[in-house]
C-alpha atoms as an extended CHARMM CRD file, in Angstrom:
* protein
*
       106  EXT
         1         1  MET       CA            -51.4660000000       20.4360000000     -116.8720000000  PROA      1               0.0000000000
         2         2  PRO       CA            -48.3680000000       22.3150000000     -115.6430000000  PROA      2               0.0000000000
         3         3  LEU       CA            -49.3670000000       21.4280000000     -112.0630000000  PROA      3               0.0000000000
         4         4  VAL       CA            -49.1850000000       17.7170000000     -112.8890000000  PROA      4               0.0000000000
         5         5  TRP       CA            -45.6630000000       18.1240000000     -114.3170000000  PROA      5               0.0000000000
         6         6  MET       CA            -44.6220000000       20.1020000000     -111.2490000000  PROA      6               0.0000000000
         7         7  VAL       CA            -45.8470000000       17.3420000000     -108.9200000000  PROA      7               0.0000000000
         8         8  ILE       CA            -44.0940000000       14.6730000000     -111.0310000000  PROA      8               0.0000000000
         9         9  GLY       CA            -40.9040000000       16.7380000000     -111.0010000000  PROA      9               0.0000000000
        10        10  LEU       CA            -41.0210000000       17.1230000000     -107.2050000000  PROA      10              0.0000000000
        11        11  VAL       CA            -41.5410000000       13.3720000000     -106.7380000000  PROA      11              0.0000000000
        12        12  VAL       CA            -38.5900000000       12.5670000000     -109.0410000000  PROA      12              0.0000000000
        13        13  PHE       CA            -36.4330000000       15.1210000000     -107.2010000000  PROA      13              0.0000000000
        14        14  ALA       CA            -37.3680000000       13.6020000000     -103.8300000000  PROA      14              0.0000000000
        15        15  VAL       CA            -36.5270000000       10.0640000000     -105.0350000000  PROA      15              0.0000000000
        16        16  VAL       CA            -33.1460000000       11.1690000000     -106.4300000000  PROA      16              0.0000000000
        17        17  LEU       CA            -32.3570000000       13.0640000000     -103.2190000000  PROA      17              0.0000000000
        18        18  ASP       CA            -33.3070000000       10.0020000000     -101.1740000000  PROA      18              0.0000000000
        19        19  ARG       CA            -30.9950000000        7.7840000000     -103.2520000000  PROA      19              0.0000000000
        20        20  LEU       CA            -28.1430000000       10.2840000000     -102.7390000000  PROA      20              0.0000000000
        21        21  PHE       CA            -28.6390000000       10.1510000000      -98.9700000000  PROA      21              0.0000000000
        22        22  VAL       CA            -28.6510000000        6.3360000000      -99.0750000000  PROA      22              0.0000000000
        23        23  LEU       CA            -25.3490000000        6.4260000000     -100.9660000000  PROA      23              0.0000000000
        24        24  ALA       CA            -23.9300000000        8.8510000000      -98.3860000000  PROA      24              0.0000000000
        25        25  GLU       CA            -25.0200000000        6.4990000000      -95.5800000000  PROA      25              0.0000000000
        26        26  ILE       CA            -23.3740000000        3.5200000000      -97.2670000000  PROA      26              0.0000000000
        27        27  ARG       CA            -20.0950000000        5.3980000000      -97.6400000000  PROA      27              0.0000000000
        28        28  GLY       CA            -20.2820000000        6.6070000000      -94.0340000000  PROA      28              0.0000000000
        29        29  TRP       CA            -20.5650000000       10.3110000000      -94.8210000000  PROA      29              0.0000000000
        30        30  VAL       CA            -23.7350000000       10.7350000000      -92.7350000000  PROA      30              0.0000000000
        31        31  ALA       CA            -25.2230000000        8.8580000000      -89.7960000000  PROA      31              0.0000000000
        32        32  PRO       CA            -27.5880000000        5.9890000000      -90.6670000000  PROA      32              0.0000000000
        33        33  ARG       CA            -31.3000000000        6.6710000000      -90.5800000000  PROA      33              0.0000000000
        34        34  GLY       CA            -33.1280000000        5.8340000000      -87.3920000000  PROA      34              0.0000000000
        35        35  LYS       CA            -30.0040000000        6.0670000000      -85.2580000000  PROA      35              0.0000000000
        36        36  PHE       CA            -29.8290000000        9.2700000000      -83.3640000000  PROA      36              0.0000000000
        37        37  GLY       CA            -26.6620000000       10.8680000000      -82.0930000000  PROA      37              0.0000000000
        38        38  THR       CA            -25.5700000000       11.3900000000      -78.5210000000  PROA      38              0.0000000000
        39        39  GLY       CA            -27.9670000000       14.2700000000      -78.0200000000  PROA      39              0.0000000000
        40        40  GLY       CA            -25.5820000000       17.1730000000      -78.4280000000  PROA      40              0.0000000000
        41        41  ALA       CA            -28.4060000000       19.6890000000      -78.2920000000  PROA      41              0.0000000000
        42        42  ALA       CA            -29.7020000000       18.1860000000      -75.0560000000  PROA      42              0.0000000000
        43        43  GLY       CA            -26.2310000000       18.4590000000      -73.5300000000  PROA      43              0.0000000000
        44        44  LEU       CA            -26.0020000000       22.0690000000      -74.5990000000  PROA      44              0.0000000000
        45        45  PHE       CA            -29.4020000000       22.7990000000      -73.0740000000  PROA      45              0.0000000000
        46        46  GLY       CA            -28.3280000000       21.1670000000      -69.8180000000  PROA      46              0.0000000000
        47        47  GLU       CA            -25.2150000000       23.3410000000      -69.6560000000  PROA      47              0.0000000000
        48        48  LEU       CA            -27.2480000000       26.4850000000      -70.3460000000  PROA      48              0.0000000000
        49        49  GLN       CA            -29.7150000000       25.4890000000      -67.6460000000  PROA      49              0.0000000000
        50        50  ALA       CA            -26.8650000000       24.9500000000      -65.1930000000  PROA      50              0.0000000000
        51        51  LEU       CA            -25.5120000000       28.3850000000      -66.0980000000  PROA      51              0.0000000000
        52        52  PHE       CA            -28.7600000000       30.3100000000      -65.7100000000  PROA      52              0.0000000000
        53        53  ALA       CA            -30.4850000000       28.1960000000      -63.0350000000  PROA      53              0.0000000000
        54        54  PRO       CA            -27.8850000000       26.7050000000      -60.6920000000  PROA      54              0.0000000000
        55        55  SER       CA            -30.5760000000       25.9600000000      -58.1200000000  PROA      55              0.0000000000
        56        56  SER       CA            -32.0940000000       23.3060000000      -60.3900000000  PROA      56              0.0000000000
        57        57  GLN       CA            -28.7180000000       21.5810000000      -60.6320000000  PROA      57              0.0000000000
        58        58  HSD       CA            -28.3950000000       21.7120000000      -56.8490000000  PROA      58              0.0000000000
        59        59  THR       CA            -31.9070000000       20.2940000000      -56.4920000000  PROA      59              0.0000000000
        60        60  GLN       CA            -31.0920000000       17.3940000000      -58.8160000000  PROA      60              0.0000000000
        61        61  GLN       CA            -27.9070000000       16.6450000000      -56.8650000000  PROA      61              0.0000000000
        62        62  GLU       CA            -29.7980000000       16.7230000000      -53.5630000000  PROA      62              0.0000000000
        63        63  ILE       CA            -32.4870000000       14.3560000000      -54.8590000000  PROA      63              0.0000000000
        64        64  ARG       CA            -29.8040000000       11.9860000000      -56.1490000000  PROA      64              0.0000000000
        65        65  SER       CA            -27.9140000000       12.0320000000      -52.8320000000  PROA      65              0.0000000000
        66        66  ARG       CA            -31.1050000000       11.3920000000      -50.8460000000  PROA      66              0.0000000000
        67        67  GLN       CA            -31.9010000000        8.4340000000      -53.0660000000  PROA      67              0.0000000000
        68        68  LEU       CA            -28.4290000000        7.0300000000      -52.4880000000  PROA      68              0.0000000000
        69        69  ARG       CA            -28.6260000000        7.5460000000      -48.7210000000  PROA      69              0.0000000000
        70        70  GLY       CA            -32.0990000000        6.0660000000      -48.4910000000  PROA      70              0.0000000000
        71        71  GLU       CA            -33.3030000000        8.9610000000      -46.3710000000  PROA      71              0.0000000000
        72        72  GLN       CA            -36.8890000000        8.5780000000      -45.2460000000  PROA      72              0.0000000000
        73        73  LEU       CA            -39.4930000000       11.2750000000      -45.1850000000  PROA      73              0.0000000000
        74        74  ASP       CA            -40.5290000000       12.8400000000      -41.8970000000  PROA      74              0.0000000000
        75        75  SER       CA            -43.2910000000       11.1090000000      -40.0110000000  PROA      75              0.0000000000
        76        76  ALA       CA            -46.5950000000       12.7780000000      -39.2970000000  PROA      76              0.0000000000
        77        77  ALA       CA            -45.8360000000       12.9190000000      -35.5630000000  PROA      77              0.0000000000
        78        78  ASP       CA            -45.0730000000       16.3100000000      -34.0870000000  PROA      78              0.0000000000
        79        79  PRO       CA            -41.3800000000       16.5230000000      -33.1320000000  PROA      79              0.0000000000
        80        80  LEU       CA            -42.1710000000       18.6940000000      -30.1080000000  PROA      80              0.0000000000
        81        81  GLY       CA            -44.4730000000       16.0990000000      -28.5470000000  PROA      81              0.0000000000
        82        82  VAL       CA            -47.5730000000       18.3050000000      -28.5600000000  PROA      82              0.0000000000
        83        83  ASP       CA            -50.9250000000       16.7850000000      -29.5280000000  PROA      83              0.0000000000
        84        84  PHE       CA            -53.5740000000       19.5090000000      -29.5860000000  PROA      84              0.0000000000
        85        85  ALA       CA            -56.4000000000       17.1270000000      -30.4960000000  PROA      85              0.0000000000
        86        86  LYS       CA            -55.8980000000       15.0390000000      -27.3380000000  PROA      86              0.0000000000
        87        87  GLY       CA            -54.6280000000       17.9110000000      -25.1990000000  PROA      87              0.0000000000
        88        88  VAL       CA            -51.3520000000       16.1050000000      -24.4190000000  PROA      88              0.0000000000
        89        89  VAL       CA            -47.9020000000       17.6480000000      -24.0480000000  PROA      89              0.0000000000
        90        90  ARG       CA            -44.8430000000       15.4530000000      -23.5120000000  PROA      90              0.0000000000
        91        91  LEU       CA            -41.9360000000       17.0650000000      -21.7190000000  PROA      91              0.0000000000
        92        92  PRO       CA            -38.4460000000       15.5760000000      -21.8010000000  PROA      92              0.0000000000
        93        93  GLY       CA            -37.4920000000       13.8380000000      -18.5870000000  PROA      93              0.0000000000
        94        94  ALA       CA            -34.2870000000       14.2320000000      -16.5810000000  PROA      94              0.0000000000
        95        95  LYS       CA            -32.5260000000       11.5810000000      -18.6760000000  PROA      95              0.0000000000
        96        96  CYS       CA            -33.2390000000       13.4180000000      -21.9130000000  PROA      96              0.0000000000
        97        97  ALA       CA            -32.1740000000       16.7480000000      -20.4450000000  PROA      97              0.0000000000
        98        98  GLN       CA            -28.9620000000       15.1910000000      -19.0990000000  PROA      98              0.0000000000
        99        99  ARG       CA            -28.1840000000       13.5810000000      -22.4880000000  PROA      99              0.0000000000
       100       100  GLN       CA            -28.6620000000       16.9080000000      -24.2160000000  PROA      100             0.0000000000
       101       101  SER       CA            -26.2840000000       18.6450000000      -21.7690000000  PROA      101             0.0000000000
       102       102  ASP       CA            -23.6440000000       15.8870000000      -22.2370000000  PROA      102             0.0000000000
       103       103  THR       CA            -23.4590000000       16.3350000000      -25.9830000000  PROA      103             0.0000000000
       104       104  PRO       CA            -20.8830000000       18.9570000000      -27.0390000000  PROA      104             0.0000000000
       105       105  ASP       CA            -22.1190000000       21.9190000000      -29.0480000000  PROA      105             0.0000000000
       106       106  THR       CA            -20.5160000000       22.1430000000      -32.4810000000  PROA      106             0.0000000000
């Protein structure tokens, strides 16, 4: 029988505590239920991550800048002009060599 009274007492305590929190919400002492804050803990975690892993912050900035620039991924073609499957090698002609010599080295 004491177990039944303990359960009833816990239920009454929970209801009274709930009513106190509702009163505190009405008066503006605590944030309303179901509305979460600005995520202060998430901001703190982000700052700690930036402190201990600056490369992840750099990676996020690089991804964001590439999205803004609209940079495309490299094509599957070989930049050197060598195709081993077909046995073809493309060499730059005189015009390409002259263009490369005209550009100043920086």
